[in-house]
N, C-alpha and C positions, 0 to 999 in steps of 0.2 A: 504494499500500500503505499502510496506517495502523499505527502503532506504538502499544502500549497500555502504560502505566507505572502502577505502584501510586500511588493518591492520597496515600499516607503517606510512603513511603520512596523512591519514584520508581523502584524496581526494575522491570525489564521482565519478570520472571518471574511473571506473573500468567496465571490460567487460569480457566476457568468454574467456579464453585462448585457442586457436585452436577450438573455438567452442565446448569445453568440450570433444573433441575427446581423450585427454590424461587424462581423469578424471575431476573432478570438481575443476578446477583451475581457478583463475582470474588474469588478468594482469591489473595494474595501469598505466594510460597513464601519470600521472603526475611524478611518481617516477620510473616507469619501473619495479616494483617488481612483480614477479609471484609467486603466493601463493594460496593454498586452503582456507587460512584464510581471511575472510572479516568480518567487523563490520556491524551489521545490527541494524537499528533505525526505530522506528515506525513513527516518525514524523521528519521534518526538525529542528523543535525547539529543539528536543532532540539531534540532531546531533550538532547544534550550541552551545547548553550548554555543550556537552561533549568537544568541542574543546576549549571553553573558560576555562573549568575547568582543561584541561591537560596542559595549558600554564605555 
């Protein structure tokens, strides 16, 4: 399973923008950013480690 996070705030609360009708774009519920760029992680531990390292 792959975990997706917002490329701006790294929240995992991202979903397809307009159901991908306008191309592959995601919208983040936390910051509102609309972007085709998301960061994917293989495990939740990898996401947590990335967040800790980026502080």
